[in-house]
N, C-alpha and C positions, 0 to 999 in steps of 0.2 A: 374232654372229660368224657367217657362213655360210662352207659348204663346200658346193663345188658340182661333182657329176661329170659325165661324158658317159656316152654311151648305153653302154659298155662298162665302167662304173664307174672308171676312173681320172678324175685331176684335170684339170677343165676346163680346156682351153688357150687360151683367147681371154677377150679383155675382154667383161663384163657388167654390166648396169645395174640397180640395187634400187630397190625402194619401197615403204614401210611407211607405208599410209594408216589411221586410226583405224579401226575395225569402228563402225558405229550412226552416223559422223557424217555431215554432209550435204557435199556438193563442197566449200565452203568450208575443211572442215577443214585445219589443215595435214598436208603430207607429208612424211617424213623419206627422203631421199634418200642414196643411196652408189652406188659400183662397185666392182668387184673385176676381179682377173684372176690366172689359174693357178690356178682351183679356190680362190680365199679372197676374203672379203669381209668388211667393215664397215660398218655404219650405225648411228651414235651421237648421243647426245641425246635419245632419245627418255624420255618420261616412261611410267611404268605403265600398263599397259592391253594390251588387244588390238587388233591388227593384222593388216589383210590385205598379208602379203607380197607382192610379184609380183618378178620374177626375168626378166628379156630381153635376148638377145644375136642378133644380126642372122642368120637363117635359121632361129632353132631358135623352137620355141614357148616361150608365154611361161608359167612356172610361177607357180602361187598357192598360196598355205598360209597359214590361219589361225595367228596365234602370240600368246600370252599374255608380256607382258614385265616382270619384277617390277623392283620401285625397288632400286639398287644392286647387280644382277649384271647376268652375262653371258649372256644367251640363245642356245644352240647351235641353228643350223638346217642342215638337209642337204637339199640339192634335187640333181634327175638333169636335165639338157638331155637335151630330143629335140629331132630333126630336126623343124620345122613348116612352114606353109603360109602364105604371104602372103596377110594381108585388107588390102581397102579399101573405107572407105564412102563411099559417095556422098549427100548428105542434100538434098534439092530441097523447098524452099517449097511453099505453095499455089499459086503462080505458075507451077509447073517451073523455077524458078531456083535456083541452087545455095545452099544454103544453111551458110556456114562458120561461124556462131554456134553450133549447136547443141551439145549435151554428147552425147557418144555410150557407149552402157554396151553390151559384149556378154556375152551368158550363155553358158555351156556348155550340152547337153543334158538338166542334173539342174540346171538355174537356178542354178548358182554364178558368180558374177561373175568374169570373167577378163580384164576391160578394162573401166577407166573412166574417163572424162574427169574432170580434176580439177578444170576452170576454172581460176582465177588467172592467171596468165603465160602457160601453157601458151593459153588460150582466147585471150588477148590477143594472142597470135603468131598464131595461127592465122587471127585477123581479119586481121592485117596481111599476112600470106603464106599463103594459104588453099591450098596447093598447085595443081594446075593450075585452069586458068580455067572446066573441068567442074565444080567442086566436089567431085574426088574426092581424099581425103587418106587415105595409110598408115595404118592402125592397129596394125598388128604380125604377128607368126606366132603360127600356133597349130597344136596337133594335129590333124592330120584330124579330121572330125566336123562333127556337126550344130550350130549355134549360132543366138542370138536377137540382134538387134542392133535396140538401141533407141537412139532419138534425139531429145530433148527441148529444145524452143527457149522460155522462157517456159511458156505454158498449152499451146502447142502440142507435140504428139509423135506419134510414129508407130515402127513394127517392120516386120522381116521376119526370115524366117529365112536362112540360109546353109549349105551342105553344102560343105564343105573336102575334096579329094581331093587326095592325095598327087600334088607336083610340078605344081601346077594353081594360080596366083595366083587369087585372086575378088577380085569387085568387089560388093557387097551395096548396093543402093540403096533408098532411106528416104525415104518420101514424108511428109512433116506435113501 
């Protein structure tokens, strides 16, 4: 069960999406998704284990927390939403053309994962509807600060750093 507060400590009065991904698993690991409204949400059906839990709402920084879940019990999580900066990523192949099949991971300045493509249906959807024709795709909103963006497509990979400033959307270009 998740309780979400706004920047003033009041219940977050918007809809939000939640995702729990097993820690230590590859991108093919099953994730558990849920949604919430008015400061409350639930993700159910998760077996015991440790998960990287993320909470997203349009225009707010993605919040992440590592959570241990025990069998047969309810785990309480409290998170606070903060206004964010929109980050988009453009992945280019060695030929300079857009690469929509690469998986993208975003790390904060402390090397914590704050976004990770999970592959599967998300990747399939992106391959068919890859965003704009120039390969730019929205990743999410993050707190202002410095981030490392890593793109991987098979044996090819690349990374770049981007600094997000309040009120300024950013596009990070990664070359494979």
